[in-house]
N, C-alpha and C positions, 0 to 999 in steps of 0.2 A: 452753480457755474464752475466749468472747469477751467475756465482761464482768470488770471487777475480782474479784481473790480476797480482798483484804484492802485495808480502807478504815479507818485510825486516826482515830476522832472526836475525838480530844484531843491534840494535840501542842503543847508549850508552846514557842515561839520568844520568843527573849528580845531586849532591846536590848544590844548589847555596851556601848557607853558612852555615858553623857548625851549628849553634845556630838552623837551622832549623829542626834539628833532636830531639834536646833535649824535646818537648814536648811528644815525642815517646818512651824516654830512660830514666830509671828509674834514679831517681835524685843522687843517689848515685855514677853512673859514668858520670855525666856532666862534671866535672872537666877532668877527665880522657880524654873523646873524645874532649873536646874543646883545650886542651893542644897538644893531641897525634894523633886526626884521627884513621884512622884503624892502624896505626903504626905496620909496617910490614917491614919497611925500606930498604934500597938497591937499588939498580937499577942502570941504563946506560943512560947517558945523549944523549938526539937527539938533535943534531944543529937545526934542523927545527922544533923543538917541537913535541907533539903529534896531537894538535888539529888543525884543520882548522882554518886560521886566520878570515875567512869570516863566521865564526858561530856563533859568539859572539853575544849574545842578543841585542836588540836596547834598547838603554841606559846602554851597559857593561854588565859584568859579565862573568860567566864561560861558554865556548860552552856546549850546550845541556843540559842547566839547567832551560829553560824556555819551558813550553809546549807548549805555543802558536806561539811562535815564530819557534820553530821546525815542527809545523804543515804546517806553512806556507813557511818557508825556506826549507823544506824536504820532508814530505809528499804530499804537494799540487803541488810543482813543478815538483816531477816525476811521478804523480799519483799512489803513493803507498798507498794501502788499509787498511794495518796492518803493525805495525811495534812491534816485539818482543825486551821487553825493557831489558838490560843484564848488567845496570849499569856502574859506572865511578869511578874507586878508591875506590871500596869498597870491591871487592871481595877477598881482602888480608887479611881480618877479620881472615881466616882460618890460616893463619901464624904468627897470635900475638901469643906470648907467653904464653898470658894469656886465657884459652878456655873458661872461664866465662866472660870475656870482648867481646870474638867473638863472642859468645850466644846473648849475650844482644844487640850487635849492630846489628847483625843479622836481629834481631825481630823487632827493632825499624826502620830499614830500611824497611823492607817489610810492617810494618803498614805505614810510611811516602809515600812508592810506591803506595799504595791504595788511600791515601786520596790526594797527590799531582798531581800524573800521571794519574791513573786508573780512577780517576773520572772527569779528563779533556777532554776526548775524547773516545769514543769507538774503535778509531783505535789503540790505546794503549793495549798492551797486558804483563802483568807482570811474571817476572822470581822469584821464592822464593829462596832468597839468604839464604844458610847455610853456617855453619860453619864446615867444614868437617873433623876437628882436635876434633870434639865431635860427632861421629855419633848417638849416643842415644837423645840429644839434637837436633841434625838436623833432625831425624827423628819425633820428637814431634811438631818441625815447619813445616814440611810440612804437619803435620795430621792437625795443627793449621790453614794454611793458604791455603790448598787446597780446603777451603770451599766456597773461594772467587772465583766466576766463570772467573774472568779474569786472575787470577794466571795459567800460563797453561805450565809451567815447572819448573823445580828445576835446581839453577844455584850454581855452585862453582868454584872456581879457580882452575887453573890445575897445579900450583906449589903446590908439596906435601912432606912430609916425607918418604911417601911410595905408592907403586903403587896401583892403584887405582881397581884393581881385588881383593887385598886382602881381606881375611873376616872382616877386621877392619871396612871396609866400607860397609857391606851388610845392616846395619841398615836402611842406607840412599835406598839403592836399595828397598828394600823391602816397604818401606813407600811411595817410587815414585811409585811403582807398584800398589801397595794398591790403591792408588788415580789415577790412570790411568795417571801419568805424566812422560813425559822422563826427563832425567837427563842431564844436558849439562854443559859441561866445556871452560872456557875461556882463553885464555892464557895472559902473561903479568907479571905474579908474580915468572916465574923460577929464582931460585938463589936467592929469598928475604926472608925476615924474618926467620921462623924456617925452611923453605924448604932446601935442600939439592943444592949442586952446581948442575947449568944449563947442564951441559955435564958430561959424566963418568970422563973425565979429568980436571975438574976443571972449571974455570969462564973465560970467554970471556974478549976482552979487551975494545971494543968499542960497541955502540947500534947497528951498523950494523952486525957486528959478531954475538953478541946475537940475534938478529931479524933473521938473516939467520936460525940459527939453531933449532928455537924454535919447529919445528914439531918433531924433536926427542924425545920429551918428550910426544907427541901424540903417535907415533909408539909405545912408551913404555909402555903407559895405555892400547890402544886398544888390544896389544898382552897381557897382564896381564888380562883384562876382560875377553877373550876369554879362555886363557889357565888355569884362575883359574874356569873357568865353571860359572861365574856369569849369563851367558844366557841360560845356561840348570835351574839354581836354579831360576831363575828370568825370563821365557819364554816370558813375555809381555813387558820387558824393551827396551825402546829405549835410547841411549847414542846418544848426539848430541857434536861433535866434532867443536867449533866454533872457527873462523880466524885461523886454520892451516894448509892452504893448503890442495892439493887433490894430488898431482903427486907422494908423497910417498906411496900412497896406495899400487897401485898395486905389487910394489916390495914386502911389507911386506905381501900381501895376498900369493903370489908365494911361498915365503921364509916358511912361517909358514905350509903352505901346504906341501910343499917338506919335512920339519922336522917332522912334525906331521907323516907321511908314516912311518918312521922308528922309532920314538919314541913314539908312540901312549900310550905306557905301562905306560907313565909317568903322563898319564890325561886319565885314563880311564872313566870318568864321560863325556868326549865328544864324542858325538853320529855322530858327521857329520864333514865335513874339517873344518878348522878354516876360511876359506874364506866363508864359507854359512853362519854362525855366523855373522861375519861382514857385509854382504851382509845384512841379515833380521835387526839387531840391532843397526849398526851404521848410523849416519847421518853427513853429513859433509856440510860447508857453504862454499859458492863463494870466499868470500874476506877474505884473500888476496889471488886471484887464480893466478897460475901460466902463465906466458906470453912467451912462446917458439918463437923464431925466425918464425918459421914456424906455423902456427896456426893448421894444419893437425894433429900435433902432439898431442894439446892438444884434442881433438877430439879421437884420437888412446888410450889415458889415459883414457877418458871415456867408450871406447869398452874394455879397460883392465880390469877396475873395475867390470863391468858387472852389475853394478845395477842402471839403469835410475831412480831409487826411492830414491837414497842417499844424493843426490846433493840439497841444499837449497840455494837461493839467500840472501846475505847479502851484505851491503852497508858500514858498519862498520862506520856509520854517529857518530860524526863529525870528524872522525880522519883522519890524514894529506893523508891516504893511502885509504881514501873513493873511492867506485866503483859506478859509476853513472848506474843505471839499463838500462839505453839505449845505451849503449854503450858496457859494459862491456861483454855481452853474444853473441856478433856479431861474433866472431870466431867459435862458439857452432854450430854443427848443429841443424837446423831450429826444427827437431821433437823434440830436448830435451829442447829447451828454454824454452817452457811455463811450462813443468815440474819444470825447475829449478826456474822460476820466481815465481809460486804460487802453483802449483798442489801438490808437494813434501810436502810444508808446510800445506796445506789444510788437507792432509791426515795423518801429524801427529800431528797437534794441533786440527783439528776438526771444522778448520774456513771454513765452508762451505758456508756461506753467506756474502754478504757486511755488513760493518758496520751500526748500526741503526743511523740514522740521518746523514748518511753520507754527504748527500747535503748539511748539514751546517757547516761541516769542512773547 
């Protein structure tokens, strides 16, 4: 085949040591970074940890922090042609109370990513981290980093004080569309830092309870993006909901379409059914894909969505609920597997050919 076979849309690269970011960070912020890190606080304890124990680099260190170890342990092992790097423990800079700090950390991280990971191998593709608490600064950062050919999307945390369809965030979308980049969000910061409670009724008690309910935030953001007219205002924009599941989408699409028919005067800027905007502009990743007892039901969910181009494979490496690409898609009908494994990501990110020097990876 002349096109990539597997593209992993969610690979978590980590900073090995806090000091590694210092060469890219203004000196005035060094002490703050070394003592506080992203400093968005809070969270729920997982008794099994977040990282797989077998992903620690040879010689020790933080899982996902060694580009060469990841190449051998993940990319070569599973035949993955490209991996979209989404960061680890850094996205929450948007939820730091100090937006100036969030801005400089995001910029430093992006420069570090280019020098440390994108130069390590052509299989790595980067995500431009932005501080969504300061959209004008985020737009400038997108313009700055989009010049790098291996930065292929914008990324921000899904935890927020406001829903993402609101016009406060529109400078981010304008910059992303201007540079031909999708905007991705990743969960894990709900209920942390300056974000609100992760549910409308407050805070879950355990990590399990919190983890189960994360898709509700994605439902709220997608609903907001469509109803606020973001995709009418930015018709070329694509929005990627990483690691948020899939099974919630048919219900949301049906409910939005039904209510739109009776309440369309409240959103006069919409020219189509909400579900049509979702199919055209929203992309989802597989991990953590729902696992019904009857696999037929999973295929029925894909049929209900009605958008074979919407789903992309993701492993979530090196997290505990990692998905093996050779196993996770077995319950899915054969005609859709290759679209999920690579074709949909090829179309979204323009990764039409194999990485240069792939034989040396």
